C-alpha positions in Angstrom: 0.0 0.0 0.0 1.3 3.5 -0.8 2.4 5.6 2.0 -0.4 8.2 1.7 -3.0 5.5 1.8 -1.3 4.0 4.9 -1.4 7.4 6.6 -5.2 7.7 5.8 -5.8 4.2 7.3 -3.8 5.1 10.4 -5.8 8.3 10.8 -9.1 6.4 10.6 -7.9 4.1 13.5 -6.4 6.9 15.6 -7.3 7.4 19.3 -8.7 9.8 20.1 -10.6 10.4 17.0 -8.6 12.4 14.5 -10.1 15.4 12.8 -9.2 16.9 9.4 -9.4 13.6 7.4 -10.4 14.7 3.9 -13.1 12.8 2.0 -10.9 12.8 -1.1 -8.2 10.9 0.9 -10.8 8.3 2.0 -12.1 7.9 -1.5 -8.6 7.2 -2.7 -7.9 4.7 0.1 -11.0 2.6 -0.5 -10.5 2.6 -4.3 -7.0 1.3 -3.6 -8.5 -1.4 -1.4 -10.7 -2.5 -4.3 -13.9 -1.0 -3.0 -16.7 0.4 -5.2 -17.2 4.1 -4.5 -20.4 5.5 -6.1 -22.8 8.4 -5.7 -26.0 7.9 -3.7 -27.1 11.5 -4.4 -25.5 14.9 -4.7 -24.4 14.9 -1.1 -23.4 11.3 -0.3 -21.1 8.6 -1.5 -21.6 4.8 -1.0 -18.5 2.8 -0.2 -19.0 -1.0 -0.8 -16.3 -3.6 -0.1 -15.8 -6.7 -2.2 -17.6 -8.8 0.4 -20.8 -6.7 0.0 -20.4 -4.7 3.3 -21.0 -1.0 2.8 -21.5 2.4 4.4 -21.8 6.0 3.2 -20.0 9.4 3.7 -20.9 13.0 2.9 -19.1 14.1 -0.2 -19.7 17.9 -0.2 -20.2 19.8 -3.4 -18.8 22.6 -5.5 -15.4 23.8 -4.3 -15.9 22.3 -0.8 -14.1 19.1 0.1 -15.3 18.4 3.6 -13.6 16.6 6.4 -15.2 13.5 7.9 -17.2 13.9 11.1 -16.7 11.6 14.1 -19.7 9.5 13.1 -18.4 8.8 9.6 -15.0 7.9 11.0 -16.5 5.3 13.3 -18.6 3.9 10.5 -15.6 3.6 8.3 -13.5 2.1 11.1 -16.2 -0.6 11.7 -16.3 -1.4 8.0 -12.6 -1.8 7.9 -12.5 -4.0 11.0 -15.2 -6.3 9.6 -13.0 -6.8 6.5 -9.9 -7.5 8.6 -8.2 -4.3 7.4 -6.0 -2.5 10.0 -2.9 -0.4 9.8 -0.9 -3.5 10.6 -2.8 -5.6 8.0 -3.8 -3.2 5.2 -5.4 -5.9 3.0 -8.8 -7.4 3.1 -9.1 -10.9 4.4 -10.4 -13.4 1.8 -14.2 -13.4 1.9 -14.5 -17.2 2.0 -12.3 -17.3 5.1 -14.4 -15.0 7.2 -16.7 -16.8 9.5 -19.4 -14.1 9.4 -19.9 -14.3 5.6 -18.8 -17.8 4.6 -21.3 -20.7 3.9 -20.7 -23.3 6.6 -22.4 -26.6 6.5 -23.0 -29.1 9.4 -24.0 -32.6 8.5 -25.3 -34.9 11.2 -25.1 -38.2 9.4 -26.6 -41.7 9.7 -28.0 -44.3 7.2 -31.7 -43.3 7.8 -31.5 -39.5 7.7 -29.0 -36.6 7.5 -29.7 -33.3 9.3 -28.3 -30.5 7.2 -27.6 -27.2 8.9 -26.4 -24.4 6.7 -24.9 -21.4 8.4 -24.9 -18.2 6.3 -23.9 -15.1 8.2 -26.0 -15.1 11.4 -28.7 -17.3 9.8 -29.1 -21.1 10.3 -31.0 -23.0 7.7 -32.2 -26.5 8.3 -33.4 -29.5 6.2 -33.5 -33.3 6.6 -32.3 -35.5 3.8 -33.8 -39.0 3.8 -32.7 -42.0 1.5 -35.2 -43.1 -1.1 -33.4 -46.3 -2.1 -31.9 -49.2 -0.3 -31.2 -47.4 3.0 -34.7 -46.0 3.0 -36.1 -49.5 3.6 -35.5 -49.3 7.4 -33.4 -52.5 7.5 -30.3 -52.5 9.7 -27.6 -52.7 7.0 -24.8 -52.5 9.5 -25.3 -56.2 10.3 -23.7 -58.8 8.0 -26.8 -60.9 7.6 -28.8 -57.8 6.5 -26.2 -56.4 4.2 -25.1 -59.6 2.4 -27.3 -60.7 -0.5 -26.5 -64.1 -1.9 -22.9 -63.8 -0.6 -22.5 -60.3 -2.0 -22.4 -57.1 0.1 -25.5 -55.0 -0.6 -24.8 -51.9 -2.8 -24.6 -48.5 -1.3 -27.4 -46.0 -1.7 -25.6 -43.8 -4.2 -28.6 -41.5 -4.7 -28.6 -40.6 -1.0 -24.9 -40.0 -1.1 -25.1 -37.9 -4.2 -27.7 -35.6 -2.6 -25.6 -35.2 0.5 -22.7 -34.4 -1.8 -24.8 -31.8 -3.7 -25.6 -30.1 -0.4 -21.9 -29.7 0.2 -21.1 -28.2 -3.2 -21.5 -24.5 -2.4 -20.2 -24.6 1.1 -16.9 -23.0 2.2 -16.4 -25.3 5.2 -18.1 -28.6 6.3 -18.3 -30.2 9.7 -19.3 -33.9 9.8 -21.1 -35.3 12.9 -22.0 -38.9 13.6 -20.8 -42.1 15.3 -20.1 -45.8 14.6 -17.3 -47.6 12.8 -16.8 -49.1 9.4 -19.9 -49.4 7.3 -22.1 -48.3 10.2 -20.4 -44.9 10.2 -21.9 -42.7 7.6 -19.1 -40.3 7.9 -16.7 -43.0 6.7 -19.1 -44.0 4.0 -19.4 -40.4 2.7 -15.6 -39.9 2.8 -15.2 -43.0 0.7 -17.8 -41.8 -1.8 -16.1 -38.4 -2.0 -12.7 -40.0 -2.6 -14.2 -41.6 -5.8 -16.7 -39.0 -7.0 -15.8 -35.5 -5.6 -12.2 -35.4 -4.2 -12.4 -31.6 -4.5 -15.0 -31.5 -1.7 -12.7 -33.2 0.8 -10.7 -30.0 1.2 -13.8 -28.3 2.5 -14.2 -30.7 5.5 -12.8 -28.8 8.5 -13.8 -31.2 11.3 -15.1 -34.8 11.9 -16.8 -35.1 15.3 -17.9 -38.4 17.0 -21.1 -38.0 19.0 -23.0 -40.2 21.4 -26.1 -38.7 19.9 -28.9 -40.9 21.4 -31.5 -38.4 22.4 -29.3 -35.5 21.4 -31.4 -32.4 20.5 -30.8 -29.8 17.9 -29.5 -27.3 20.4 -26.8 -29.7 21.6 -25.8 -30.5 18.0 -25.5 -26.8 17.2 -23.5 -26.2 20.4 -20.9 -28.6 18.9 -21.0 -26.6 15.6 -20.6 -23.4 17.6 -17.1 -24.4 18.7 -16.2 -24.5 15.0 -18.3 -21.7 13.5 -19.5 -19.2 16.1 -22.9 -18.1 17.2 -26.0 -19.5 15.5 -29.0 -17.3 16.4 -31.6 -17.7 13.7 -33.0 -20.6 11.6 -34.9 -21.0 8.4 -35.6 -23.7 5.8 -32.8 -25.0 3.5 -33.4 -25.9 -0.1 -31.4 -29.0 -0.8 -31.2 -30.5 -4.3 -33.7 -33.3 -4.7 -35.8 -32.4 -1.7 -38.6 -30.0 -0.9 -37.8 -27.3 1.7 -38.8 -28.4 5.2 -40.0 -26.0 7.9 -39.4 -26.9 11.4 
């Protein structure tokens, strides 16, 4: 970053609040940071960062080139902090890496249903994926006499696995919850499926947690997710490929 932009950034973070920060200097700084600066009307400018966060400042008119007032300095400082931009780190953090804007997915997996929690900003969306094929029969396929057919291991429910995989496709980070071992552990089954069909999605998995989830409620599941992804205050339906939205 050029030295005059660095000085403007330092001025916005100064304690106590610094006066005499020119609007033109702020415009130049944010344009250098890759922000979109546009007119709202003849008195105000909108400043929008690459992650979509925005604020406004007064721009003046004619020969006037006003200084920022204290309120505008605080708004700009908040905008910069949210983007991870400080005098010591004068570049925006990658959007996908920021917990408050990334798409985080929690999958609570078993053979009979998968709870899908999608965390977008401060919203929590929820849906339940259920198998329509072999695993939807209700049989206990974790026992050898149930899963073997004429000496052959019963095939996996690839439709179910494909729909779980589709739910992962647009996530930035994925947490897998479940329990069991071997074929009884849907986390392992899913990982094996991804190895064959979507190796690129393996990089999105940031945690694999084992839960003794008998009688475990949604609140307890989300408490586990909170350790990875932060607070989860609101919920709404999630549209998952291959399934109608479900309201809880």
